N, C-alpha and C positions, 0 to 999 in steps of 0.2 A: 731541740724539740723531739720527744719520742711520740710518734703518732701510730696508734693502733687502728687499722682499717678493718671494718667488720662487714661481712656479707651475711645477713641473717638467713635462717633456714627457710627453705621452700617446702611446704607440705606436700603430701602425696597427691599429685594431680596428673592430668594428661601430659603436661609439659615437663614434669619432674623426671619422667621415664625411670622411676625408682626401680621397678621390677625388671627392667632390661639390664640394669647395671651389673647384676650378679652374673649374667651371662658373659659380660665383657671384663669383669674384674676391675671395674672403675668405681669411683666414689661419687661422682657427679656428672651430669650430662654436659654442662657448659660452665666455663669460668665466669667470674664477675667482671665483665669487660668494662662496665661503667666506672667502678671504683678503681680499677687498674689504670684507667685513663686519667682519672682525677689524681691518682698517685703521681703520675708523671708531671703534674702541674705544681707539685709541692716543692719547696726549696730543697736544693741538693744536699744541704747540710743536715736536713732532718733524718732521723733514724726511723725507718718504716718497718712495720710488721703487718701482715695481712692474715686474717682468720676468716676462711670461708666455712661457715658453720654447716654447710652441706658436705664438707670433707672431714672436718674435725670439730670436736667439742670446744667451746669457748671456756677458758679457765679463769678463775679469779686472779691467778698469778699474771696472766696476760693483761688483764685489765689494770692491775696495780702497777705494772711496768710503764703504762702509758701516761704522758702528760695530757694528751687529748685523745678522745675516741671519735672516729669518723665512721658514720653509718650511711649506707646508700641502700635503698629498698624500693620494691614495687608493692602494689596494693596487697598482693597475695601473701607477702611476708609480714603483714601487720602484727600478727600474734607473736612471732619471733622477735620483732622489733621491740614490742612492749616489754618482753622479758629481758632483752638486752639493756634497755633503758633503765629498768628497775635495778638491775645488777650494777650498772655503772654508777648510778646515783647513790646506791647503798655503799659503794666503795669511794664516794666522794670525787668521782671523775666527771668532767664536763664533756658534753657530747655535741658534735657538729654533725648535722644530718642534711641530706639532700636526696633527690630522686623522685620518681612519679608518685610514690605513696605520700610524701610530704607536700608535694605540689597540690594534690587533690584533697588532702585532709590535714592541712596545717593546723586547723583549729583543734584537732584532737591531740595535738602534741605540744601543749603549752609548756610542758616540763623540759622540753629540749632546750639546751642553752643557746645554741646557734643554728638557725635554719638558713641554709644557703640554697635557694630555690632558683628555678629557671635553668638555663644551660650553663654548665660549669665554666665554659670559656669566658662568659660574661661576668658572672657573680663571684666565682671563687677567687680570682685575683684581688678583687676589692676586699673580700673578707681577709685574705692573707695580709694585705697591706695594713688593714686596721688591727689585725692580731699582732703584727710586728710592732706597732706603736703602743700596744697594750690597751687599745680602745675598741675591741670588737663589739658590734651591735647584735641584737637578738635576731633580726630578720634581714636577709638580703634577697631581693626578688627583682626579676626583670623579664619582660616579654620579648626582649631583643633576640633575633635569630642570627647568630654569628656565622661568619664564614668558617666552615669546618676544615678548610685547608690549613688553618692554624692549629688544629688539634694535634697534640703530641702523640708519639707512639706509646702504646700501653707499657706499663712496667711489668713485663712478663716474668722478670726475675723474682717477683714476689710470690709466685705459685709454682707448684710442681706439675708439669704437664701430664705426668703419669696418672694423676688422679682423675683426669677428665676424658670423656668419650669423644669430645669434639672441642675445637677451639673456635674463637669468634673474631670477626673483623667487621667494622662498620665502614660502608662506602658513602651512604647518604642519609639525610634526615628529611622527613616531611613526605607528604603524599599529595598528588594533584587532585585527588578525589575528596569528597566531603560527606561520607556516610554518616547518617544521623547518630548512630550508636558508637562511633569510633572516636577515641580521644587523641588520635595522632595529630590531627590538625590543631587541637588546643595546645598540645605539647610542643610540636615541631613545625607547624605551619603547613600551608598548601603548596608552597614553592619548594620543590626538592633542592636541597643544597648538597653538593657533591664534593668529594675530595679530588685532588688532581690525580691523573694517571700515575705520575711519578711517586706520589705519596702512597698510593695503593701498592705499587710494586715494592716500595720500601717495606711496607707492612708484611707482604708475603715473604720478602727476602729475610726479614728479621726472624719470622717463625721458622723458616728453613734453616737459617744459621744456628738457631737455638735447638735444632734437632727434631722439630715437629714433622711428622708424616701422618697424614690421615684426614679425617673428616674436618671440614672447616666451614663454619656457618657465617654467611654474610647477613648480618642481623638487621638490615634496613627495614623501615616501615613499608617501602615498596621499591625494590631494587631497580625496577624499570620505569620509575617515575619520570626520569629524564632520559628518554630513549636515545637521543642523539649522543649525549655524553656517555651513556653506558655502553653503547656500541663501540665508541672510541676506546673505552677502557678495556672491553672484552678482547679487542684485537691485540692489545699489549699483553693481557693476561695469557692469551693463547700462546704467544711467542715465549713468554716466561715459563709456562708450564711445559712446553715442548723442550726448552733448553734444560729444564731440571727433571725431565722424565716424569712429569705429572705426579708430584709428591702429595698434592692435596685433592681430595674429592670435595667439590663445592656444592652447597645448597643454600637456598634463600627464600624470601617471601616476595611475592609479586601480585599483580592484578590479572584478572582473567583475559584482558586484552592482549596478553602475551601470545595467546593462540592466534591472534590476527596478524602477527608479524613473523613471517617465515625466516627472514634474515636474522632477527633477534634470537629466535629459538636455536638456529644453527650456530650462531656465535656463542651462545651460552653453553651449548653442549660441547662445542669444540674447545671451550675454555675449561672444561672439567665439571660443569654443573650436571648433576644426575637426578636432582630432586628439587621441587619448588612447592612452597606452601601457598595456596590460593584461598582467599575469602569467598567461597562459593555461596554461603549463607542459606539460600533457599531456591527451589525451583518455582515457587509461587510468585508469579509476575507482579501481582498487586502489592505483595510484601516488599519486593525489591524496589518498587516505585515509592512506597511509603517511607522507606529508610534512605532514599536517595542513592541507592546502589545502581546508578544508571549504566555503569560500565558492564554490569551483568545483565541488565534488562534487554529483552528482545533477542537474546542469544539462545542457541541450542547449547546449554551448558554441558550436557553429556558429551556432545561432539567436541566442544572446546577442550575438555579434559583429555579425551582420547587423541586429539590432535597433538597435544603436548606430549602425551605418552608415546605416540608413534614417532615423535621427533627425538626421543631419547631421554626424557625426564619423567620421573615418577611424580605424581601429583598428590600431595597431602592437602586435605581440605578442611576448612572451618565451616560449620553449619550452625544455624540459629533457629530456634523455635520460640514463639511467643510474641510475634508481631501482631499488631492490632488487626491486620488484614488476613491473618492466618485462618483458613476455614477449618472446620472439624476434621476434614480429610488430610490435614497437613502431616500427620504422623505417618500414615501409610505412604503419602507422596514422598516424604523425605526418605523413608526406608527404600522405596523403589529407586529413587534417584541415586542414592549412595551405592546401591548394589549394581545398577546398570553402568554407572560411571567407572567402576573399578577403583574407586578411591579407598585404598586399603586403610590408610591411617586417617580416619575420619574423626575429627574433633567436633562433637555436637553439644551445644549448650543452650540453656534457656537465656533469653534476652535479659540483659541487665543494663541499667542506666549508670554509666560512669560519670563522676563529677566532671563538669566542664564541657560535656558533650551537648549537642543540640537536643538529643533525646532527653537528657537529664533536665534541661531547662524547660522543655515542653511538658514533661510529666509533672514537674514542679508547679507549673502554671495551672495544670489541670487538676492538681491536688491528688495525684495518684502515687507519689513516692511513698515508700514504706520504711526503708532502712538504707544504710550504706551497703555497697556491694562487697562481697568477699574477695573479688578478684580471681576466683576459681571458675574457669569456663564450664566445668563439668560437674559441679557438686550439687546441681539440682536446685540451687537457691535462685530466688528472683526478688528484686528489691523495689518492685512497684506492683500496683494492682492491674493485672492484664484485662483485656476485653473478654477473653475466653474465661470460662469458669476455672478458678485456680486449681481445684482438685482434678478436674479433667485434664488441664494442662500438665500438671505434674505426673499424673498416671500415664498420660500419653507419651510424655518425654521418657519416662522410665521404660516404657514398652519399646520405644525406638532404640534406646541404649542396649537393652537385653537382646534385641533382634540383631542389630548390626555387629555386636561383639560376641554373639553366640558362636561357638566353634563352627557349626555347619555353615552359617551365612558368612562368617569372617573368612574361612578358608575358600569358600566359593568365590568371594570377592578377590582374593589373592590370585586365583586362577584367571579371573576376568581381567585383572591387571596384566598378568604375564602374557596373555593372549595379544594385547595391543602394544606392550612395551618393546621398543626397539632401540636399545642402547647403542651408541656409536662405538664405544670400546667396552671390552669386558671389565667388570669391576675388579680392581686389584685386591687380591686377598692375601693376608699375611698370617703369621702364626696365631695371632690373637683371634682372627676370624675363624681359623680352623678350630681353635679351642672353644669358641662360642658355639660353633656347629656341634661339637661333641657334647657340650653342656645342653644344647637344645634337645639332642637325642635322649639324654638322661631325664631332663625335666619335662619335656613335652611328649616324648615318644615312649617313656617308660613310667615315670612317676605320676603324671597328671591323671586325674580320675575321669571316669566316664568315657564317652565316645570321642572326646577331644583328641586322644592319642591316635585314634583311627584316622581322623581327618588330617592330622599331622603327617602320618606316614603316606597317606594318599598324595598329599601335596609334594612331599620330598621325592617320592618315586616318579610322579608325573613331571616334576620340574627336572629331575635328572634325565628322564627319557626324552622329553619334548622341549624343554627350555633350559638346556645346559648352559647356554650363554648367560642366562639370568638366574642361575642357581643361587648365587649369593643373595640376590634380592628376595628369592623365595624363603630362604632361611631367615633373613632379617625380618621379613614380614611375619613369619611364624613367631619369632621372639617378641615382636611388638604386640601381637595378639595376646600373648600371655600377660603382658602389662595391662592391656585394656580389660581383660577379664578380671584381673585382680582389683582394678578400680571399682568394679561393680560390687565387690564384697567388702569394701573398706568401711 
């Protein structure tokens, strides 16, 4: 069997980091971990090829080579998926598809030959068995949540590490919280399932043996969902990192209650974590209660962010506007909140109802759904009728984006972050980092128009004089700001 594995294109979004890649001379931010893991479940005698369309163009010759085409995708890749399907069918190739896009929108893809939904550890072996007998069915689906200790190591040999800014590992699936707008519970459940410590060390060891050195993303829904188990893991990761002289800089996603656990923060930082993404959502208390974000409710969220920063981790934040409980002042409130918190990399989007979420079901019952979601957190789209006037909501949202990503406010926020950030160890910089710094001088300090270059030089000079230990973070933040400003003009 000749199997062609395809990872469709991700459009220009907050998470694509497209405009950062030219500073790093990389082609994509992250590898397609999901389909690399599925590849490891395929029979050893199969001949596999992988095309990441974020790295290279898909050719007709590659499609013709395959006996079967395998596609895995998220909602945001829908347009690229449709183009891939049309090309494969035009060339007479049958397609096997799985992933979040098809779980949420299976009815939109009747032309796919085989839909393998749910978690691959459950449904994919059944499909393979039927395929071997020559009797594959159109649909395979299951709500079973498997033990991910059985998940195989990804087939890293199918990609070129040099193309990616960061590599990825998964430790757990699921989240103990049940926010109304989030589809994690629908996809992965509320009971976090974790890999064994030994399994995680094997994953780190494999990347190390294959030559990877650098940023490594732990892609979990909520890395600290099971605090007891994650603390045990971190102690072993600390020992491994020390033994290997800290080859990986780690970052992940977690919940705000991380700030309540001093031991956990210290363990994460000691293990090499220097950044964490938090779903901060909103400082509006009524909106937090409305969406069931109780882990954020009743907290001083600015202080929670600064606590994590002071303990040595940068906080990236997700923010949402468009809750029914949002008052007219929400736009100014969000702007002030983001600036005070020093969350440099702030992803702020309009609320959308994802299929399978409690929000989607509620809005459907209320007759307020308008369309399917694009899956892009920051494109300004909304797929339901909000309580606030729609034009007011969109205009206010755009005002927030232009404010927080404007050079003046953005660079001010970087300085606010550097004021509180206390890294345990100096960020390891290599030749690529130095070259990225030189390119930032060219693009941001010379070529960029307007007063932006002035703010850039103020940041660089102040960081060099007063924050030399975190100079790398200052340069990195400046480069991210360029990406965010470009998003506003797309």
